[in-house]
DODRENTI-208449 format. One record per residue: x, y, z of N, C-alpha, C in turn. Coordinates in steps of 0.001 Angstrom, whole numbers, m for minus. Example, Ala and Ser with C-alpha at 12.3 -4.5 7.8 and 13.67 -1.06 7.14 Angstrom:
BEGIN
{n.xx:13190, n.yy:m5690, n.zz:7800, ca.xx:12300, ca.yy:m4500, ca.zz:7800, c.xx:13200, c.yy:m3300, c.zz:7800} .
{n.xx:12850, n.yy:m2250, n.zz:7080, ca.xx:13670, ca.yy:m1060, ca.zz:7140, c.xx:12900, c.yy:30, c.zz:7870} .
# end
This chain:
BEGIN
{n.xx:871, n.yy:27052, n.zz:m12995, ca.xx:1128, ca.yy:27249, ca.zz:m13973, c.xx:2856, c.yy:28703, c.zz:m14778} .
{n.xx:3137, n.yy:28844, n.zz:m14725, ca.xx:3089, ca.yy:30981, ca.zz:m15143, c.xx:4034, c.yy:30499, c.zz:m16251} .
{n.xx:3119, n.yy:30826, n.zz:m16919, ca.xx:4450, ca.yy:31056, ca.zz:m18792, c.xx:4676, c.yy:32168, c.zz:m18896} .
{n.xx:6234, n.yy:32610, n.zz:m19910, ca.xx:6827, ca.yy:33067, ca.zz:m20180, c.xx:8083, c.yy:31612, c.zz:m19974} .
{n.xx:9837, n.yy:32688, n.zz:m20253, ca.xx:10584, ca.yy:32681, ca.zz:m20422, c.xx:11365, c.yy:31508, c.zz:m19005} .
{n.xx:11887, n.yy:30868, n.zz:m19294, ca.xx:12029, ca.yy:30507, ca.zz:m17909, c.xx:12607, c.yy:31082, c.zz:m16832} .
{n.xx:13002, n.yy:30466, n.zz:m15311, ca.xx:13822, ca.yy:31831, ca.zz:m14585, c.xx:15715, c.yy:30953, c.zz:m14494} .
{n.xx:15871, n.yy:32069, n.zz:m14831, ca.xx:17548, ca.yy:31424, ca.zz:m14533, c.xx:18130, c.yy:31705, c.zz:m12991} .
{n.xx:19105, n.yy:30522, n.zz:m12284, ca.xx:19779, ca.yy:31516, ca.zz:m11167, c.xx:19935, c.yy:32642, c.zz:m10992} .
{n.xx:20658, n.yy:33268, n.zz:m10239, ca.xx:21037, ca.yy:34071, ca.zz:m10205, c.xx:22310, c.yy:34725, c.zz:m9566} .
{n.xx:22161, n.yy:33346, n.zz:m8622, ca.xx:23236, ca.yy:32750, ca.zz:m8430, c.xx:24979, c.yy:32578, c.zz:m9340} .
{n.xx:26110, n.yy:33459, n.zz:m8801, ca.xx:26901, ca.yy:32861, ca.zz:m9907, c.xx:27442, c.yy:31531, c.zz:m9847} .
{n.xx:27852, n.yy:30665, n.zz:m10848, ca.xx:28129, ca.yy:29229, ca.zz:m11257, c.xx:29407, c.yy:29651, c.zz:m10160} .
{n.xx:29602, n.yy:27562, n.zz:m9260, ca.xx:30271, ca.yy:27761, ca.zz:m8192, c.xx:30684, c.yy:28482, c.zz:m7068} .
{n.xx:29645, n.yy:29182, n.zz:m6880, ca.xx:28983, ca.yy:29692, ca.zz:m5854, c.xx:28174, c.yy:28736, c.zz:m4129} .
{n.xx:28190, n.yy:29169, n.zz:m3639, ca.xx:27884, ca.yy:29016, ca.zz:m1996, c.xx:26843, c.yy:29763, c.zz:m2113} .
{n.xx:25178, n.yy:29712, n.zz:m1618, ca.xx:24567, ca.yy:30079, ca.zz:m731, c.xx:24568, c.yy:29435, c.zz:1189} .
{n.xx:24764, n.yy:30447, n.zz:2009, ca.xx:24655, ca.yy:30129, ca.zz:2858, c.xx:23088, c.yy:30162, c.zz:3284} .
{n.xx:23986, n.yy:28276, n.zz:4030, ca.xx:22346, ca.yy:28373, ca.zz:5079, c.xx:21465, c.yy:28728, c.zz:6034} .
{n.xx:20397, n.yy:28605, n.zz:5424, ca.xx:19488, ca.yy:29445, ca.zz:6802, c.xx:20043, c.yy:30125, c.zz:7974} .
{n.xx:20461, n.yy:31187, n.zz:8441, ca.xx:20701, ca.yy:31403, ca.zz:9827, c.xx:22649, c.yy:31088, c.zz:10501} .
{n.xx:23489, n.yy:30528, n.zz:8966, ca.xx:23796, ca.yy:30852, ca.zz:8983, c.xx:24506, c.yy:32234, c.zz:8913} .
{n.xx:25349, n.yy:32209, n.zz:10418, ca.xx:25844, ca.yy:33719, ca.zz:10174, c.xx:27853, c.yy:33933, c.zz:9423} .
{n.xx:28747, n.yy:32895, n.zz:9065, ca.xx:29967, ca.yy:32596, ca.zz:7867, c.xx:29646, c.yy:31450, c.zz:7252} .
{n.xx:30838, n.yy:31651, n.zz:6534, ca.xx:31357, ca.yy:30615, ca.zz:5192, c.xx:31387, c.yy:29042, c.zz:6162} .
{n.xx:31957, n.yy:29329, n.zz:7581, ca.xx:31920, ca.yy:28606, ca.zz:8589, c.xx:31200, c.yy:27389, c.zz:8883} .
{n.xx:30367, n.yy:28300, n.zz:9472, ca.xx:29154, ca.yy:27811, ca.zz:10159, c.xx:28761, c.yy:27087, c.zz:8838} .
{n.xx:28430, n.yy:27492, n.zz:7818, ca.xx:27613, ca.yy:26208, ca.zz:6496, c.xx:28557, c.yy:25922, c.zz:5782} .
{n.xx:29984, n.yy:24882, n.zz:6282, ca.xx:30698, ca.yy:24028, ca.zz:5877, c.xx:30316, c.yy:22760, c.zz:7507} .
{n.xx:30386, n.yy:23669, n.zz:7866, ca.xx:30399, ca.yy:22969, ca.zz:9793, c.xx:28096, c.yy:21820, c.zz:9600} .
{n.xx:27504, n.yy:22816, n.zz:8977, ca.xx:26472, ca.yy:22572, ca.zz:8513, c.xx:26455, c.yy:21219, c.zz:7344} .
{n.xx:27086, n.yy:22134, n.zz:5871, ca.xx:27074, ca.yy:20655, ca.zz:5355, c.xx:27787, c.yy:19356, c.zz:5031} .
{n.xx:28868, n.yy:19675, n.zz:6131, ca.xx:29026, ca.yy:18087, ca.zz:6725, c.xx:28747, c.yy:17123, c.zz:7330} .
{n.xx:27443, n.yy:17855, n.zz:8013, ca.xx:27030, ca.yy:16722, ca.zz:9136, c.xx:25892, c.yy:15378, c.zz:8270} .
{n.xx:26671, n.yy:14342, n.zz:8875, ca.xx:24935, ca.yy:13744, ca.zz:8234, c.xx:24183, c.yy:13383, c.zz:8600} .
{n.xx:23145, n.yy:12202, n.zz:8230, ca.xx:22026, ca.yy:11762, ca.zz:8799, c.xx:22672, c.yy:10514, c.zz:9728} .
{n.xx:22401, n.yy:10052, n.zz:10986, ca.xx:22612, ca.yy:9364, ca.zz:11586, c.xx:21377, c.yy:8637, c.zz:11541} .
{n.xx:21086, n.yy:7095, n.zz:11432, ca.xx:20164, ca.yy:6031, ca.zz:11389, c.xx:19948, c.yy:5166, c.zz:11844} .
{n.xx:18600, n.yy:4750, n.zz:13266, ca.xx:18122, ca.yy:3479, ca.zz:14064, c.xx:18759, c.yy:2658, c.zz:13609} .
{n.xx:18142, n.yy:1995, n.zz:11628, ca.xx:18372, ca.yy:504, ca.zz:11218, c.xx:19002, c.yy:190, c.zz:10839} .
{n.xx:19586, n.yy:m1189, n.zz:11384, ca.xx:20648, ca.yy:m2048, ca.zz:11537, c.xx:20447, c.yy:m3150, c.zz:9987} .
{n.xx:19260, n.yy:m2999, n.zz:9697, ca.xx:19150, ca.yy:m4332, ca.zz:8231, c.xx:20242, c.yy:m3394, c.zz:7096} .
{n.xx:20163, n.yy:m4985, n.zz:7108, ca.xx:20739, ca.yy:m4464, ca.zz:5452, c.xx:19614, c.yy:m4375, c.zz:4706} .
{n.xx:20531, n.yy:m3192, n.zz:3668, ca.xx:19409, ca.yy:m2535, ca.zz:2370, c.xx:18349, c.yy:m3969, c.zz:1222} .
{n.xx:17816, n.yy:m3445, n.zz:1589, ca.xx:16658, ca.yy:m4494, ca.zz:985, c.xx:16411, c.yy:m5540, c.zz:1481} .
{n.xx:16904, n.yy:m5742, n.zz:2756, ca.xx:15918, ca.yy:m6774, ca.zz:3485, c.xx:14188, c.yy:m6688, c.zz:3561} .
{n.xx:13911, n.yy:m7499, n.zz:4012, ca.xx:11738, ca.yy:m7046, ca.zz:4183, c.xx:11746, c.yy:m7297, c.zz:5981} .
{n.xx:11531, n.yy:m6323, n.zz:6927, ca.xx:11329, ca.yy:m7167, ca.zz:8278, c.xx:10460, c.yy:m8234, c.zz:7864} .
{n.xx:10455, n.yy:m8606, n.zz:9815, ca.xx:9578, ca.yy:m10210, ca.zz:9786, c.xx:8235, c.yy:m9391, c.zz:10033} .
{n.xx:6854, n.yy:m9637, n.zz:9769, ca.xx:6144, ca.yy:m9349, ca.zz:10957, c.xx:5831, c.yy:m10577, c.zz:11758} .
{n.xx:5545, n.yy:m10420, n.zz:13563, ca.xx:5395, ca.yy:m11648, ca.zz:14081, c.xx:4069, c.yy:m12361, c.zz:13787} .
{n.xx:4428, n.yy:m13419, n.zz:14145, ca.xx:2271, ca.yy:m13979, ca.zz:13475, c.xx:1517, c.yy:m13623, c.zz:14909} .
{n.xx:1809, n.yy:m12880, n.zz:16168, ca.xx:176, ca.yy:m12874, ca.zz:16580, c.xx:m23, c.yy:m11938, c.zz:15715} .
{n.xx:199, n.yy:m10836, n.zz:15193, ca.xx:m128, ca.yy:m9580, ca.zz:14013, c.xx:m300, c.yy:m9749, c.zz:13115} .
{n.xx:422, n.yy:m11583, n.zz:12561, ca.xx:m1109, ca.yy:m11186, ca.zz:11291, c.xx:m1708, c.yy:m12400, c.zz:11638} .
{n.xx:m1880, n.yy:m13817, n.zz:12429, ca.xx:m3268, ca.yy:m14719, ca.zz:13021, c.xx:m4150, c.yy:m13504, c.zz:12461} .
{n.xx:m4604, n.yy:m12353, n.zz:12920, ca.xx:m6081, ca.yy:m12080, ca.zz:13462, c.xx:m6546, c.yy:m12036, c.zz:11976} .
{n.xx:m6150, n.yy:m10917, n.zz:11204, ca.xx:m6115, ca.yy:m10790, ca.zz:9309, c.xx:m6354, c.yy:m11676, c.zz:8848} .
{n.xx:m5401, n.yy:m13214, n.zz:8815, ca.xx:m5392, ca.yy:m14314, ca.zz:8194, c.xx:m7009, c.yy:m14774, c.zz:8847} .
{n.xx:m6870, n.yy:m15300, n.zz:10255, ca.xx:m8766, ca.yy:m16283, ca.zz:10282, c.xx:m9674, c.yy:m14821, c.zz:9666} .
{n.xx:m9931, n.yy:m13265, n.zz:9867, ca.xx:m10286, ca.yy:m12688, ca.zz:9212, c.xx:m10422, c.yy:m13904, c.zz:7889} .
{n.xx:m9643, n.yy:m12602, n.zz:7210, ca.xx:m9787, ca.yy:m13227, ca.zz:5608, c.xx:m10208, c.yy:m15340, c.zz:5575} .
{n.xx:m9578, n.yy:m16333, n.zz:6269, ca.xx:m9924, ca.yy:m17673, ca.zz:5849, c.xx:m12097, c.yy:m17347, c.zz:6292} .
{n.xx:m13047, n.yy:m16720, n.zz:6407, ca.xx:m13489, ca.yy:m16790, ca.zz:6982, c.xx:m14519, c.yy:m15898, c.zz:5851} .
{n.xx:m14304, n.yy:m14523, n.zz:5911, ca.xx:m15170, ca.yy:m14392, ca.zz:4571, c.xx:m14608, c.yy:m15219, c.zz:3225} .
{n.xx:m13212, n.yy:m15534, n.zz:3425, ca.xx:m13140, ca.yy:m16383, ca.zz:1751, c.xx:m14462, c.yy:m17663, c.zz:2033} .
{n.xx:m14530, n.yy:m18227, n.zz:2932, ca.xx:m15473, ca.yy:m18945, ca.zz:2840, c.xx:m16994, c.yy:m19127, c.zz:2687} .
{n.xx:m17394, n.yy:m17158, n.zz:3508, ca.xx:m17974, ca.yy:m17519, ca.zz:3240, c.xx:m18173, c.yy:m16969, c.zz:1850} .
{n.xx:m17855, n.yy:m15829, n.zz:1424, ca.xx:m18006, ca.yy:m16345, ca.zz:169, c.xx:m18102, c.yy:m18066, c.zz:m955} .
{n.xx:m16968, n.yy:m17722, n.zz:m699, ca.xx:m17461, ca.yy:m20142, ca.zz:m1226, c.xx:m18702, c.yy:m20269, c.zz:m1001} .
{n.xx:m19352, n.yy:m20061, n.zz:m129, ca.xx:m20555, ca.yy:m20300, ca.zz:68, c.xx:m21451, c.yy:m20228, c.zz:m639} .
{n.xx:m21553, n.yy:m18598, n.zz:m1096, ca.xx:m22506, ca.yy:m17799, ca.zz:m1869, c.xx:m22189, c.yy:m18585, c.zz:m3090} .
{n.xx:m20802, n.yy:m18358, n.zz:m3700, ca.xx:m20799, ca.yy:m18695, ca.zz:m4965, c.xx:m21156, c.yy:m20113, c.zz:m5495} .
{n.xx:m21145, n.yy:m21310, n.zz:m4614, ca.xx:m21425, ca.yy:m22362, ca.zz:m4029, c.xx:m22679, c.yy:m23855, c.zz:m3934} .
{n.xx:m22930, n.yy:m23330, n.zz:m2877, ca.xx:m24038, ca.yy:m23394, ca.zz:m2446, c.xx:m25590, c.yy:m22941, c.zz:m2242} .
{n.xx:m26082, n.yy:m21423, n.zz:m2166, ca.xx:m27057, ca.yy:m21243, ca.zz:m1851, c.xx:m27654, c.yy:m20530, c.zz:m2900} .
{n.xx:m28246, n.yy:m21780, n.zz:m2848, ca.xx:m30325, ca.yy:m21039, ca.zz:m3891, c.xx:m29775, c.yy:m22402, c.zz:m4922} .
{n.xx:m28824, n.yy:m23980, n.zz:m4466, ca.xx:m28983, ca.yy:m24358, ca.zz:m5813, c.xx:m28901, c.yy:m25196, c.zz:m4068} .
{n.xx:m27379, n.yy:m25418, n.zz:m4003, ca.xx:m27843, ca.yy:m27321, ca.zz:m2874, c.xx:m28834, c.yy:m27074, c.zz:m1941} .
{n.xx:m28689, n.yy:m25670, n.zz:m1347, ca.xx:m29044, ca.yy:m25278, ca.zz:m26, c.xx:m29611, c.yy:m23912, c.zz:m486} .
{n.xx:m30136, n.yy:m23411, n.zz:693, ca.xx:m30507, ca.yy:m22172, ca.zz:1047, c.xx:m30984, c.yy:m20895, c.zz:2074} .
{n.xx:m29781, n.yy:m19941, n.zz:2635, ca.xx:m31050, ca.yy:m19388, ca.zz:3657, c.xx:m31667, c.yy:m18162, c.zz:3319} .
{n.xx:m32128, n.yy:m18012, n.zz:2180, ca.xx:m32337, ca.yy:m16647, ca.zz:1890, c.xx:m33533, c.yy:m16988, c.zz:774} .
{n.xx:m34904, n.yy:m16509, n.zz:818, ca.xx:m36078, ca.yy:m16968, ca.zz:569, c.xx:m35274, c.yy:m16317, c.zz:m1333} .
{n.xx:m35979, n.yy:m16681, n.zz:m2067, ca.xx:m36384, ca.yy:m16059, ca.zz:m4216, c.xx:m34669, c.yy:m16650, c.zz:m4435} .
{n.xx:m34775, n.yy:m16241, n.zz:m6030, ca.xx:m33567, ca.yy:m16326, ca.zz:m6892, c.xx:m32601, c.yy:m15324, c.zz:m6432} .
{n.xx:m32438, n.yy:m14207, n.zz:m6195, ca.xx:m31988, ca.yy:m12543, ca.zz:m5983, c.xx:m30188, c.yy:m13512, c.zz:m5748} .
{n.xx:m30140, n.yy:m13994, n.zz:m4771, ca.xx:m28614, ca.yy:m14655, ca.zz:m4428, c.xx:m27405, c.yy:m15450, c.zz:m5324} .
{n.xx:m28340, n.yy:m16367, n.zz:m5844, ca.xx:m28210, ca.yy:m16966, ca.zz:m6903, c.xx:m28476, c.yy:m16604, c.zz:m8516} .
{n.xx:m28795, n.yy:m15597, n.zz:m9181, ca.xx:m28799, ca.yy:m14854, ca.zz:m9766, c.xx:m27745, c.yy:m13474, c.zz:m10239} .
{n.xx:m27413, n.yy:m12946, n.zz:m8644, ca.xx:m25992, ca.yy:m12404, ca.zz:m8252, c.xx:m24700, c.yy:m12862, c.zz:m8516} .
{n.xx:m24857, n.yy:m14229, n.zz:m8397, ca.xx:m23336, ca.yy:m15124, ca.zz:m8570, c.xx:m23447, c.yy:m16286, c.zz:m9599} .
{n.xx:m24112, n.yy:m16455, n.zz:m10120, ca.xx:m24486, ca.yy:m16936, ca.zz:m10905, c.xx:m23821, c.yy:m17634, c.zz:m12058} .
{n.xx:m23438, n.yy:m16996, n.zz:m12800, ca.xx:m21889, ca.yy:m16216, ca.zz:m13349, c.xx:m20405, c.yy:m16699, c.zz:m12851} .
{n.xx:m20302, n.yy:m16383, n.zz:m11523, ca.xx:m19355, ca.yy:m16576, ca.zz:m11225, c.xx:m19089, c.yy:m18245, c.zz:m11384} .
{n.xx:m19873, n.yy:m18356, n.zz:m10189, ca.xx:m20159, ca.yy:m20006, ca.zz:m10191, c.xx:m20146, c.yy:m20546, c.zz:m10710} .
{n.xx:m20985, n.yy:m20510, n.zz:m12705, ca.xx:m19644, ca.yy:m21002, ca.zz:m13614, c.xx:m18887, c.yy:m20911, c.zz:m14424} .
{n.xx:m18006, n.yy:m19966, n.zz:m13854, ca.xx:m16349, ca.yy:m19818, ca.zz:m14283, c.xx:m16074, c.yy:m20159, c.zz:m13204} .
{n.xx:m15481, n.yy:m20692, n.zz:m11780, ca.xx:m15598, ca.yy:m21434, ca.zz:m10571, c.xx:m15579, c.yy:m23396, c.zz:m11647} .
{n.xx:m17065, n.yy:m23485, n.zz:m11530, ca.xx:m16745, ca.yy:m24909, ca.zz:m11596, c.xx:m18036, c.yy:m25497, c.zz:m11631} .
{n.xx:m18851, n.yy:m24869, n.zz:m10635, ca.xx:m20347, ca.yy:m24974, ca.zz:m10100, c.xx:m20889, c.yy:m25512, c.zz:m11003} .
{n.xx:m21389, n.yy:m26015, n.zz:m10299, ca.xx:m22611, ca.yy:m26888, ca.zz:m11514, c.xx:m24034, c.yy:m26259, c.zz:m11174} .
{n.xx:m26013, n.yy:m25709, n.zz:m11593, ca.xx:m26456, ca.yy:m24432, ca.zz:m10996, c.xx:m27427, c.yy:m25444, c.zz:m11412} .
{n.xx:m27667, n.yy:m25927, n.zz:m12765, ca.xx:m28548, ca.yy:m26379, ca.zz:m13519, c.xx:m28855, c.yy:m28000, c.zz:m13949} .
# end
């Protein structure tokens, strides 16, 4: 950021600068009149549909992770234990009570 007064445009009001590479006012007008063309024919504000085949693997993965987390919070070192010691129990202890699972 440069300190000092703001820099004002040196182009007089009401005039335009030619587009880069334009050799005349006519070329500038032709370039300025062109509009962008898009292939997207969806109405504005709609969300494109995602195919079920693209969602299914992520849904299965999220379900498996959720079930593993649910197991560790609800059951591990409570009614059943895969690991020795109380490390997992102590790690998820507050979450267990927050979700309503008894552990004492």
